[in-house]
C-alpha positions in Angstrom: 30.2 -26.9 7.1 32.9 -25.3 9.3 35.4 -26.3 6.7 33.5 -24.3 4.0 33.3 -21.3 6.4 37.1 -21.4 7.0 37.8 -21.7 3.3 35.6 -18.6 2.7 37.5 -16.7 5.4 40.7 -17.4 3.4 39.1 -16.1 0.2 37.8 -12.8 1.7 39.6 -10.3 3.9 37.8 -8.5 6.7 37.6 -5.5 4.5 35.9 -7.6 1.8 33.5 -9.0 4.3 32.7 -5.5 5.6 32.2 -4.2 2.0 29.9 -7.2 1.2 27.9 -6.6 4.4 27.5 -2.9 3.7 26.4 -3.6 0.1 23.8 -6.2 1.4 22.5 -3.6 3.9 22.2 -0.9 1.2 20.4 -3.4 -1.1 18.1 -4.5 1.7 17.2 -0.9 2.5 16.5 -0.2 -1.2 14.3 -3.2 -1.4 12.5 -2.2 1.8 11.8 1.3 0.4 10.5 -0.2 -2.9 8.3 -2.6 -1.0 6.8 0.2 1.1 6.3 2.4 -2.0 4.4 -0.5 -3.7 2.4 -1.1 -0.5 1.3 2.5 -0.3 0.5 2.7 -4.0 -1.7 -0.3 -3.6 -3.3 1.1 -0.5 -4.0 4.4 -2.2 -5.6 2.6 -5.1 -7.9 0.6 -2.9 -8.8 3.6 -0.8 -9.5 5.7 -3.9 -11.8 3.0 -5.3 -13.6 2.7 -2.0 -14.0 6.5 -1.8 -15.4 6.7 -5.3 -17.9 3.9 -4.6 -19.0 5.6 -1.4 -19.4 9.0 -3.2 -21.6 7.3 -5.9 -23.7 5.6 -3.2 -24.1 8.9 -1.3 -25.1 10.7 -4.4 -27.7 8.1 -5.3 -29.1 8.2 -1.7 -29.3 12.0 -1.8 -31.2 11.8 -5.1 -33.5 9.2 -3.8 -34.2 11.2 -0.7 -34.8 14.3 -2.7 -37.3 12.5 -5.0 -39.0 11.0 -1.9 -39.3 14.5 -0.4 -40.8 15.9 -3.6 -43.3 13.1 -3.8 -44.4 13.6 -0.2 -44.8 17.3 -0.8 -47.1 16.6 -3.7 -49.4 14.4 -1.6 -52.6 16.0 -0.5 -52.5 17.2 3.1 -54.7 15.2 5.5 
């Protein structure tokens, strides 16, 4: 393995290694930004769906409570 490493050192200069390293860092940063953007898009989608479900449930509960209150108001007073 060391032999391979030494042969690579002969193929690339220090400037080449530095350029490759800088390119790898830039690509890693771009991939990280893309991954975070995908994560937040997915999170936003899940949260939006949860909020929509909670709003529908709250609306149904409010309607049910309103109907219940109307029915109680129609009952004869004891």
